[in-house]
C-alpha positions as CSV (number, residue, x, y, z in Angstrom):
1,M,134.4,70.4,79.4
2,A,132.5,69.4,82.5
3,A,128.9,70.9,82.7
4,Y,129.1,72.5,86.2
5,P,130.4,74.5,87.8
6,W,130.2,77.6,85.5
7,T,132.5,79.7,86.2
8,I,134.3,83.1,83.8
9,H,137.6,81.4,84.4
10,E,137.1,78.1,83.3
11,L,134.9,78.9,80.3
12,R,136.7,82.1,78.7
13,P,139.8,80.2,77.7
14,A,137.9,78.1,75.5
15,L,135.8,80.9,74.3
16,A,139.1,82.3,73.3
17,A,140.8,79.2,71.9
18,G,137.9,79.0,69.8
19,T,136.9,75.1,71.0
20,L,133.5,76.6,72.5
21,R,131.4,78.9,70.6
22,P,129.0,82.1,72.0
23,S,126.2,79.6,70.5
24,E,126.6,76.1,71.8
25,L,127.0,78.2,75.6
26,A,123.4,80.0,74.8
27,E,122.1,76.6,73.9
28,Q,123.2,75.1,77.4
29,A,121.7,77.9,79.2
30,L,118.5,77.5,77.8
31,A,118.3,74.1,77.9
32,R,119.1,74.5,81.9
33,A,116.9,77.6,82.1
34,N,113.8,77.8,84.8
35,G,115.2,74.5,86.1
36,N,113.6,75.2,89.4
37,A,110.5,73.3,91.0
38,G,108.1,76.9,90.2
39,H,109.6,76.7,86.7
40,N,110.0,80.3,87.5
41,T,113.7,81.6,87.4
42,Y,113.1,84.0,84.4
43,L,109.7,86.2,84.4
44,W,110.5,86.7,80.1
45,Q,112.7,84.7,78.0
46,D,112.9,84.0,74.3
47,S,115.6,81.7,73.1
48,A,115.3,83.1,69.0
49,W,116.5,86.1,70.7
50,T,118.9,84.4,73.4
51,H,120.5,82.7,69.6
52,A,120.6,85.9,67.6
53,E,122.4,87.9,70.4
54,A,125.1,84.7,70.7
55,A,125.5,85.4,66.7
56,R,125.8,89.0,67.5
57,A,128.6,88.2,69.9
58,E,130.2,85.6,67.5
59,A,130.3,88.7,65.0
60,I,133.1,90.4,67.2
61,P,135.9,90.0,65.4
62,R,139.0,88.9,67.6
63,G,141.9,91.1,68.5
64,E,144.8,90.7,70.7
65,G,145.5,91.8,74.3
66,G,143.0,91.6,77.1
67,P,142.9,89.3,80.2
68,F,142.2,86.4,77.9
69,G,144.2,86.9,75.0
70,D,141.8,87.7,72.5
71,G,141.1,91.6,73.0
72,R,137.9,90.7,73.7
73,G,136.3,91.9,77.1
74,P,135.9,89.3,80.1
75,L,131.8,89.1,80.1
76,W,132.3,88.0,75.9
77,G,129.7,85.6,74.7
78,L,128.7,84.4,78.6
79,P,125.2,83.8,79.2
80,I,124.0,86.3,82.0
81,S,121.0,87.4,83.4
82,V,119.5,90.3,84.5
83,K,116.8,91.0,87.3
84,D,113.6,92.1,85.7
85,C,113.3,95.6,86.8
86,F,116.1,96.8,83.7
87,D,114.6,97.5,80.4
88,L,115.6,95.1,77.6
89,A,114.4,96.9,74.1
90,G,111.3,94.0,72.8
91,A,110.9,93.1,76.1
92,P,108.7,94.1,78.9
93,T,109.9,95.1,82.5
94,T,107.5,93.8,85.3
95,C,109.5,94.7,88.3
96,G,108.2,91.5,89.9
97,V,103.9,92.9,89.3
98,R,101.7,92.0,86.6
99,F,100.4,95.7,86.7
100,Y,103.9,97.4,85.8
101,R,104.3,94.7,83.0
102,D,100.8,96.0,81.8
103,L,101.0,100.0,82.5
104,N,104.4,99.9,80.9
105,G,103.9,97.8,77.7
106,I,107.3,96.9,76.0
107,A,110.4,98.9,76.8
108,P,111.5,100.4,73.3
109,A,115.6,100.4,74.4
110,D,117.7,98.8,76.3
111,S,118.8,100.3,80.2
112,W,122.4,101.5,80.6
113,L,122.9,98.6,81.9
114,V,121.8,96.2,79.6
115,E,124.1,98.4,77.2
116,K,126.7,97.9,79.0
117,L,126.8,94.3,79.0
118,R,125.3,93.5,75.6
119,A,128.6,96.1,74.1
120,A,130.7,93.8,76.2
121,G,129.6,90.7,74.4
122,A,127.4,89.4,77.2
123,V,124.5,87.1,76.2
124,I,121.6,87.8,78.0
125,A,119.5,84.8,79.0
126,G,116.7,86.6,80.3
127,K,115.2,88.4,82.6
128,T,115.1,87.3,86.0
129,H,112.4,87.0,88.8
130,L,112.2,89.0,91.7
131,H,110.4,89.8,95.2
132,P,107.4,92.5,94.5
133,L,109.3,95.9,93.4
134,A,112.6,94.5,95.0
135,F,110.7,95.2,97.7
136,G,111.5,92.0,99.6
137,I,114.6,89.8,101.0
138,T,112.4,86.1,101.0
139,G,111.4,85.7,97.3
140,E,108.5,85.3,97.6
141,N,105.9,87.0,94.8
142,P,102.0,86.2,94.9
143,E,101.8,86.8,91.3
144,F,104.6,85.0,89.1
145,G,105.5,82.4,92.1
146,N,107.8,81.8,94.9
147,C,111.3,81.4,93.5
148,V,112.6,78.5,95.3
149,L,116.3,77.0,94.9
150,P,117.2,74.7,92.2
151,G,117.7,71.1,93.4
152,D,116.2,72.4,97.0
153,P,112.4,72.8,96.5
154,G,111.6,72.9,100.2
155,A,113.9,76.2,100.0
156,L,113.8,79.9,99.2
157,T,115.9,81.5,96.8
158,G,115.7,84.7,99.3
159,G,115.5,88.3,97.2
160,S,115.0,90.3,95.9
161,S,117.2,89.4,93.4
162,S,115.6,85.7,93.4
163,G,115.9,84.4,89.7
164,A,119.5,86.0,89.9
165,A,120.7,83.4,92.3
166,A,118.5,80.7,90.6
167,S,120.0,81.0,87.0
168,V,123.4,81.1,88.7
169,L,122.6,77.3,91.1
170,E,120.8,76.2,87.6
171,G,123.6,76.8,84.7
172,S,121.5,79.0,82.9
173,A,123.7,81.8,83.4
174,V,127.5,82.4,84.4
175,A,127.1,85.1,86.4
176,A,123.7,87.1,87.2
177,I,122.8,90.6,87.5
178,G,120.6,92.1,90.3
179,T,120.3,94.9,92.8
180,D,121.1,95.7,96.6
181,T,118.7,98.1,98.7
182,G,119.2,96.2,101.7
183,G,120.4,93.1,101.1
184,S,119.0,92.0,97.9
185,V,122.4,90.6,96.4
186,R,123.8,89.5,99.8
187,A,120.9,87.3,101.3
188,P,120.2,85.5,98.1
189,A,123.9,84.8,97.0
190,A,124.2,83.5,100.6
191,L,120.8,81.3,100.4
192,A,122.4,79.6,97.5
193,R,126.2,79.2,98.9
194,L,126.7,81.9,95.6
195,A,129.4,84.6,95.7
196,G,128.2,87.8,95.5
197,Y,128.8,91.5,94.8
198,R,127.2,94.7,96.0
199,A,128.9,98.0,94.5
200,T,129.3,101.7,96.2
201,V,126.1,103.1,96.1
202,G,126.2,105.8,93.1
203,R,128.0,103.5,90.8
204,G,126.8,103.0,87.1
205,D,123.8,105.0,85.6
206,W,119.9,103.8,86.0
207,R,118.9,104.7,83.3
208,G,116.4,102.5,82.1
209,A,115.7,100.6,85.8
210,A,113.4,100.9,88.4
211,H,114.7,102.1,91.3
212,L,113.3,101.0,94.6
213,A,114.8,103.6,97.2
214,P,117.6,105.7,95.4
215,S,119.4,106.9,98.5
216,F,120.4,102.6,99.1
217,D,119.7,101.1,95.7
218,T,123.0,99.7,93.6
219,F,124.4,97.5,91.5
220,G,125.2,94.1,92.2
221,W,126.4,90.3,90.8
222,I,125.3,86.7,91.7
223,F,128.5,84.4,90.4
224,R,129.8,80.9,91.4
225,D,133.5,81.3,91.8
226,L,135.1,84.7,94.2
227,E,138.3,84.0,91.8
228,D,135.6,85.5,89.1
229,A,135.0,88.7,91.1
230,P,137.4,91.2,89.5
231,L,136.6,90.4,85.9
232,L,132.9,91.9,87.2
233,A,133.7,95.3,88.2
234,A,133.9,97.0,84.8
235,P,130.2,97.3,84.1
236,F,129.7,99.4,86.5
237,A,133.0,101.0,87.5
238,P,134.1,104.5,87.3
239,A,135.6,105.6,84.1
240,N,139.1,106.3,86.2
241,P,138.7,103.6,89.6
242,P,140.9,104.8,93.0
243,P,144.1,103.2,92.9
244,M,144.0,99.5,94.2
245,R,145.1,99.2,97.6
246,R,146.5,96.3,99.8
247,F,144.2,95.4,102.9
248,T,146.3,93.9,106.3
249,R,143.3,93.9,108.6
250,F,140.0,93.3,109.4
251,A,137.6,93.0,111.5
252,A,134.8,90.6,112.8
253,V,131.7,91.3,114.4
254,A,131.5,90.8,118.0
255,D,129.7,87.7,119.5
256,S,127.1,89.7,121.2
257,F,125.4,90.9,118.1
258,L,125.0,87.2,116.9
259,H,122.6,86.4,119.2
260,D,119.8,85.8,116.5
261,C,122.2,83.9,114.7
262,Q,122.1,80.0,113.4
263,P,124.9,78.0,115.1
264,E,126.4,76.9,111.7
265,V,126.2,80.1,110.0
266,A,128.4,81.4,113.2
267,A,130.3,78.6,112.5
268,S,131.5,79.8,109.2
269,L,131.9,83.4,110.3
270,R,135.0,81.6,112.8
271,A,135.9,79.0,109.7
272,T,136.0,82.5,107.4
273,V,138.6,84.6,109.9
274,R,140.9,81.8,109.7
275,E,141.1,81.6,106.1
276,L,141.6,85.8,105.4
277,E,144.3,85.4,108.6
278,S,146.0,82.4,106.6
279,L,146.0,85.2,103.3
280,G,148.1,87.2,106.3
281,L,145.2,89.7,107.2
282,Q,145.2,90.8,110.8
283,S,141.8,89.8,112.7
284,R,140.1,92.0,115.4
285,T,136.3,92.1,116.6
286,F,134.5,95.1,116.6
287,D,131.1,95.9,119.1
288,A,128.1,96.2,116.9
289,D,125.9,96.6,119.5
290,W,125.2,100.2,118.3
291,W,123.7,99.1,114.8
292,S,120.4,98.7,116.4
293,E,119.0,101.5,115.6
294,A,119.7,101.0,111.7
295,M,116.5,99.9,110.9
296,E,115.1,102.7,112.9
297,I,116.9,105.0,110.2
298,F,116.7,103.2,107.1
299,A,113.1,101.6,106.6
300,P,110.9,104.9,106.9
301,I,113.0,106.6,104.3
302,Q,113.6,103.4,102.4
303,A,109.3,103.4,102.9
304,W,109.4,106.8,101.7
305,E,111.3,107.2,98.3
306,A,109.6,103.9,97.1
307,A,106.3,105.5,98.2
308,R,106.9,108.5,95.9
309,I,107.9,106.6,93.4
310,H,104.9,104.1,93.1
311,A,102.5,107.1,93.7
312,G,99.3,106.7,92.5
313,H,99.4,103.0,91.8
314,F,99.2,101.7,95.6
315,E,96.1,99.8,95.2
316,S,97.9,97.5,92.6
317,I,100.6,96.2,94.9
318,Q,99.9,93.4,96.8
319,P,99.1,94.0,100.5
320,V,102.0,93.7,102.3
321,I,103.7,95.9,100.5
322,R,101.4,98.2,99.9
323,E,101.4,98.7,103.5
324,R,104.9,100.0,103.5
325,L,104.0,102.5,100.9
326,E,100.8,103.7,102.9
327,L,103.3,103.8,105.9
328,G,106.0,105.7,103.9
329,A,103.8,108.5,102.1
330,R,102.8,109.4,105.4
331,I,105.8,110.7,106.7
332,G,106.4,114.6,106.9
333,P,109.2,116.8,105.9
334,A,110.4,117.2,109.7
335,E,110.5,113.6,110.2
336,L,112.2,112.8,107.3
337,A,114.8,116.0,108.3
338,V,115.7,113.7,111.6
339,L,116.1,110.5,109.2
340,R,118.2,111.8,106.8
341,R,120.2,113.5,109.9
342,R,120.5,110.4,111.5
343,H,121.6,108.7,108.5
344,K,124.3,110.6,107.9
345,E,125.5,110.7,111.5
346,F,125.4,106.5,111.1
347,R,126.7,106.8,108.2
348,T,130.1,109.2,109.5
349,R,130.2,106.3,112.5
350,M,130.7,103.7,109.5
351,D,133.3,105.7,108.2
352,G,135.2,105.5,111.1
353,L,134.9,101.8,111.8
354,F,136.6,101.2,108.2
355,A,138.8,103.5,108.8
356,E,140.0,101.7,112.3
357,H,139.9,98.5,110.6
358,E,139.5,98.5,106.8
359,L,137.2,95.0,106.6
360,L,134.2,94.2,108.4
361,L,133.4,90.7,108.3
362,L,129.8,89.5,109.9
363,P,127.0,87.1,108.4
364,A,125.6,88.5,105.1
365,I,122.6,86.6,107.2
366,P,121.8,85.1,110.0
367,V,120.5,81.7,108.8
368,A,121.3,79.4,105.7
369,R,118.1,78.2,104.9
370,L,114.7,79.7,104.1
371,A,111.9,77.1,104.5
372,A,109.4,77.4,101.5
373,G,105.4,77.9,102.9
374,A,106.6,79.3,106.6
375,D,105.7,81.9,107.9
376,H,108.0,84.6,107.1
377,S,106.1,88.0,108.5
378,Q,109.1,88.1,110.9
379,T,111.8,86.9,108.5
380,R,112.5,90.3,106.7
381,A,113.6,92.2,110.0
382,R,115.5,89.5,111.3
383,L,117.7,89.3,107.8
384,L,117.8,93.1,107.4
385,R,119.6,93.4,110.9
386,Y,123.2,91.6,109.5
387,T,122.5,93.7,105.9
388,V,121.3,97.5,106.8
389,P,124.0,98.4,107.9
390,V,126.1,98.0,105.4
391,S,123.4,99.6,103.4
392,L,123.6,102.8,105.6
393,A,127.1,102.8,104.8
394,C,126.5,103.0,100.9
395,A,129.9,100.6,100.8
396,P,130.6,97.7,98.2
397,A,131.0,94.3,99.8
398,V,131.1,90.7,98.8
399,V,129.5,87.7,100.1
400,I,132.1,85.0,100.6
401,P,130.3,81.2,100.5
402,C,130.4,79.5,103.0
403,A,129.3,75.4,103.8
404,H,126.5,77.1,105.7
405,G,125.1,80.3,104.4
406,G,127.6,83.6,103.2
407,M,130.0,85.7,105.1
408,T,129.7,90.1,104.2
409,L,133.1,91.2,103.9
410,A,132.5,95.0,103.8
411,A,134.9,97.9,102.8
412,A,134.9,101.9,102.3
413,C,133.0,103.3,99.7
414,N,134.8,102.9,96.2
415,S,136.6,100.2,97.6
416,D,135.6,98.2,95.0
417,E,138.1,97.2,93.1
418,S,140.5,96.1,95.8
419,L,137.5,94.5,97.7
420,L,137.3,92.1,94.5
421,H,141.1,91.8,94.2
422,L,140.9,90.4,98.1
423,A,138.0,87.9,97.3
424,A,139.7,86.7,94.4
425,Q,142.7,85.9,96.4
426,L,140.8,84.1,99.2
427,G,138.5,82.2,96.1
428,A,142.4,81.0,94.1
429,H,143.6,79.8,98.0
430,R,140.1,77.6,98.2
431,N,140.3,76.6,94.6
432,A,144.4,75.4,95.4
433,S,143.3,73.6,98.5
434,R,141.0,71.4,96.9
């Protein structure tokens, strides 16, 4: 079996047949871990613990049926990385800063999401790097080092789910759990040219996980092959998901929105339009000029909610993020009420777009690469301009990896399963064309 790429559809049949064992995969994952130039894909890893997890997975008895015929779930036996804002019993949770690692100590219990993953037979490979407090989109971290792409030490992974992207790219995880508030799955997936899935806000349970801004926080995955997308819905899907729907049309963002988009990323958008049309979907364009107010709404609400979570600890946080927290703490009730009203109105308009077009397509971010060591003081605003409108809609999205960057395909709230099914169709079409 080839070492790369690791995909669920490649590995799970071999696991089901018994020609590959979870312990063998775990050994390969550990050998590839921290393969980027900073050796900081993971902020916590224990090889003995991961080997024990593989042995535990192997002890789960074989059954009948299921997606791979062995009665086990799609994640059984697969190395999965988890962003270090989720508790894992016996390990610290840093949230990307040493202060919280030391303050909170060792987690006494698994977070809800880790519980779900382990019950499904996933083998946790470790806890991955993140932008401090998950409050940033570049993957820069002054305490644990900036996270750079495996194979490209001059390029940042993006964030805040920085180690998640690095773990999949280096082959230490088949798929990686991240979070997405303002683009924290979408940006690193696009920069690593990987697939991503951001769930509808409100799916899953945040017990044992660190929030940044609860109004916008949601779970997500970074993974390699779009064809695997539907297999990743289960951990945070509701007990009774809405019925599947067949999408028939989509709208791509109009050229007027792309004035700061790199030409090669804009070319990838046009290529993705053609791919979706080849699947039988009708295409249009939509005017996004009114999205100009999105950051005016999102950023202060995010800062206000984060300030409440981290109250009393601002002095222990790096200055750039501390300033955002202090800004949020200064927002009074009247200002917040206006922001909440504007958010509700913006979300209603987004709902209208989804009702009209079913799916919205745009670049995940306007760049294909973030240079390590460059001045990124203006990068956050530039990238969030593309990600925040979908965050304000609380909507699900997938990242379609492209030759240059990645594209966001978003759908109405709780259309996750249907969206992931369409992503898999596109993945299968691409795989058949190779």
